[in-house]
C-alpha positions as CSV (number, residue, x, y, z in Angstrom):
1,M,3.7,-22.4,-32.8
2,T,1.6,-24.9,-31.0
3,V,2.5,-26.8,-28.1
4,V,2.0,-30.5,-28.4
5,C,1.7,-33.0,-25.6
6,K,4.0,-35.9,-26.5
7,D,1.9,-38.6,-24.6
8,S,-1.5,-37.8,-25.9
9,G,-0.7,-36.0,-29.2
10,G,-3.0,-33.1,-28.3
11,E,-2.5,-29.6,-27.3
12,V,-1.3,-29.0,-23.7
13,P,-3.8,-27.5,-21.4
14,Y,-2.7,-24.6,-19.2
15,A,-3.9,-21.7,-17.1
16,M,-2.4,-18.5,-15.5
17,C,-2.3,-18.2,-11.9
18,G,-0.9,-15.6,-9.5
19,S,-1.1,-14.0,-6.0
20,S,-1.2,-10.3,-5.1
21,L,0.8,-8.3,-7.8
22,G,1.3,-11.7,-9.4
23,G,-2.4,-12.1,-9.7
24,V,-2.7,-8.8,-11.6
25,L,0.1,-9.8,-13.9
26,A,-1.6,-13.1,-14.5
27,I,-4.9,-11.3,-15.2
28,Y,-3.1,-9.1,-18.0
29,A,-1.2,-12.1,-19.4
30,A,-4.5,-14.1,-19.7
31,D,-6.0,-11.0,-21.5
32,A,-3.2,-10.9,-24.0
33,I,-3.2,-14.6,-24.6
34,A,-6.9,-14.9,-25.0
35,K,-6.8,-12.1,-27.6
36,N,-4.1,-13.6,-29.5
37,S,-5.4,-16.4,-31.9
38,Q,-1.8,-17.8,-32.4
39,S,-1.3,-18.5,-28.7
40,P,0.1,-22.0,-28.2
41,G,-1.9,-24.8,-26.3
42,K,-5.1,-24.9,-24.8
43,F,-5.7,-22.0,-22.7
44,L,-8.0,-22.8,-19.8
45,G,-8.2,-19.3,-18.0
46,V,-6.9,-17.5,-15.0
47,A,-6.9,-17.8,-11.4
48,A,-6.1,-14.8,-9.2
49,I,-5.5,-14.9,-5.6
50,A,-6.0,-11.7,-3.6
51,P,-5.2,-9.8,-6.7
52,A,-3.7,-6.3,-6.4
53,V,-6.7,-4.5,-8.0
54,G,-6.9,-2.0,-5.2
55,V,-5.1,-0.8,-2.2
56,D,-6.0,-0.1,1.4
57,A,-5.2,3.5,2.2
58,R,-3.9,2.4,5.7
59,A,-1.2,0.3,3.8
60,V,0.1,3.5,2.0
61,P,2.2,6.5,3.4
62,N,0.5,9.9,3.3
63,K,0.3,12.0,-0.1
64,F,3.2,14.1,0.6
65,I,5.6,11.1,1.2
66,V,4.3,9.3,-1.7
67,Q,5.0,12.2,-4.0
68,V,8.6,12.5,-2.6
69,L,9.3,8.8,-3.0
70,K,7.8,9.0,-6.7
71,L,10.3,11.6,-7.4
72,L,13.2,9.6,-5.7
73,V,12.5,6.9,-8.0
74,F,14.2,8.6,-10.9
75,V,17.3,9.3,-8.8
76,A,17.5,6.1,-6.9
77,P,15.1,3.4,-8.4
78,S,16.8,0.4,-6.5
79,A,16.8,2.1,-3.2
80,Q,15.3,0.0,-0.3
81,L,13.6,2.3,2.2
82,S,11.7,1.4,5.3
83,L,8.5,3.1,3.7
84,T,8.3,0.6,1.0
85,P,6.4,-2.8,1.4
86,L,8.3,-5.4,3.4
87,E,8.6,-8.8,1.9
88,D,9.1,-11.8,4.4
89,A,9.9,-14.7,2.4
90,S,10.2,-16.9,5.3
91,E,6.3,-17.3,5.4
92,Y,6.4,-19.2,2.0
93,D,10.0,-20.3,1.4
94,C,9.9,-23.8,0.2
95,P,12.2,-25.5,1.4
96,P,12.4,-23.4,4.6
97,N,16.1,-22.7,4.1
98,S,15.6,-21.6,0.4
99,E,17.4,-18.3,-0.7
100,R,15.8,-18.0,-4.0
101,N,12.9,-15.8,-2.9
102,F,13.4,-12.0,-2.5
103,S,13.5,-10.7,1.2
104,G,13.5,-7.2,2.5
105,H,11.9,-3.9,1.5
106,W,10.9,-3.7,-2.0
107,L,12.8,-1.5,-4.4
108,L,11.4,2.0,-4.9
109,A,10.9,1.3,-8.7
110,T,8.8,-1.7,-7.8
111,S,6.9,-0.1,-5.2
112,K,5.8,2.7,-7.5
113,M,4.8,0.3,-10.1
114,L,2.6,-1.5,-7.4
115,L,1.1,1.6,-6.3
116,D,0.3,2.8,-9.9
117,V,-1.2,-0.6,-10.6
118,T,-3.4,-0.6,-7.5
119,S,-4.5,2.9,-7.4
120,Y,-5.0,3.8,-11.0
121,R,-4.0,1.3,-13.9
122,V,-6.3,-1.7,-13.4
123,T,-9.4,0.8,-12.9
124,A,-8.4,2.9,-15.9
125,D,-7.8,-0.1,-18.1
126,L,-11.2,-1.6,-17.1
127,N,-13.0,1.6,-17.9
128,C,-10.9,2.3,-21.1
129,E,-10.2,5.6,-19.7
130,S,-8.5,8.1,-22.1
131,G,-4.8,7.8,-21.8
132,S,-4.7,4.3,-20.2
133,G,-3.8,2.9,-23.6
134,K,-5.3,-0.6,-22.8
135,N,-8.7,-2.3,-22.8
136,L,-8.8,-4.8,-20.0
137,D,-12.2,-6.6,-20.9
138,L,-11.2,-10.2,-20.4
139,S,-14.2,-11.2,-22.4
140,K,-12.3,-13.8,-24.4
141,V,-10.7,-15.4,-21.4
142,P,-12.2,-18.9,-21.1
143,S,-12.7,-18.7,-17.3
144,L,-11.8,-16.5,-14.3
145,L,-11.5,-17.6,-10.7
146,V,-11.0,-14.8,-8.0
147,I,-10.0,-15.7,-4.5
148,G,-10.0,-13.2,-1.8
149,G,-9.5,-13.0,2.0
150,E,-12.5,-11.5,3.8
151,D,-10.1,-9.5,6.2
152,D,-7.6,-8.2,3.6
153,C,-6.0,-5.1,5.0
154,V,-3.8,-4.6,1.9
155,V,-6.0,-5.2,-1.0
156,P,-9.6,-4.3,0.0
157,F,-12.1,-7.2,-0.2
158,D,-14.7,-4.8,-1.8
159,A,-11.9,-3.9,-4.5
160,M,-11.4,-7.4,-5.3
161,K,-15.4,-7.9,-5.5
162,N,-15.8,-4.8,-7.7
163,F,-13.2,-6.0,-10.1
164,Y,-14.9,-9.4,-10.3
165,E,-18.3,-7.8,-11.0
166,K,-17.0,-5.4,-13.6
167,V,-15.4,-7.9,-15.9
168,H,-17.7,-9.9,-18.3
169,L,-17.0,-13.4,-18.8
170,T,-19.2,-16.4,-19.6
171,K,-17.5,-18.4,-16.8
172,K,-16.4,-16.7,-13.7
173,E,-16.2,-17.5,-9.8
174,F,-15.6,-15.6,-6.8
175,I,-14.5,-17.3,-3.6
176,K,-14.5,-15.5,-0.1
177,V,-12.2,-17.0,2.3
178,P,-13.5,-15.9,5.8
179,N,-11.3,-14.9,8.8
180,V,-8.0,-14.3,6.8
181,G,-6.4,-11.3,5.2
182,H,-3.6,-11.0,2.5
183,E,-1.7,-13.9,3.7
184,L,-4.3,-16.5,2.9
185,M,-1.7,-18.5,1.0
186,C,0.6,-18.6,4.0
187,V,-1.5,-19.9,6.9
188,K,-3.8,-22.7,7.6
189,P,-6.7,-23.6,7.2
190,S,-7.0,-21.0,4.4
191,L,-4.1,-22.5,2.4
192,Q,-5.8,-25.8,2.1
193,Q,-9.1,-24.1,1.1
194,V,-7.3,-22.0,-1.5
195,T,-5.4,-24.9,-2.9
196,S,-8.4,-27.3,-3.1
197,S,-10.4,-24.4,-4.8
198,L,-7.6,-24.1,-7.4
199,F,-7.3,-27.7,-8.3
200,R,-11.1,-28.0,-8.4
201,W,-11.4,-25.2,-10.7
202,L,-8.4,-26.2,-12.9
203,L,-9.9,-29.8,-13.2
204,S,-13.4,-28.6,-14.1
205,Q,-12.0,-26.4,-16.9
206,N,-10.2,-29.4,-18.4
207,T,-13.1,-31.9,-18.0
208,P,-14.7,-32.9,-21.3
209,K,-18.4,-32.2,-21.3
210,T,-20.5,-35.2,-21.7
């Protein structure tokens, strides 16, 4: 199937984008799209904002508690405990009174998935380690943009930089946003910088070469 733009008669250009866990999901989706020759439209690439490719040890309970919580997942996967990440949607609700975004402590099952991704899965897939079941090379992705906050205390800045350096693409770009952490999409002026960078990157991917 091919997506066709009704106005121009050509293929619709599109890109994947996500922040934090959404950034990792966008990366995996981009890898799958790029490797599928039957994917619709004109795929431009992926932009990942503070992608969860690692985790700061200070943001995770001690190993004993983590093991207990992992066992508890099988009994009560929907449980919301004070030890799981807290989502405060009030920082990004649009409009401010919106109720469509999740608020509160993450479900145990979701928290386990996040910890597995940040502490093991991405690294294993990049290294094609035995048992990972996936090769995340991104070599066929047209373009990659990674944006990270210099003071991120959830996903270490070095983890984002190492991920960027490990993937091999013809076109890739890394942007360091100074004096801001994981909330770089929720506060000014980093919000303006990230948004401007995203649109600049997106337009540059879809601009015909002269």
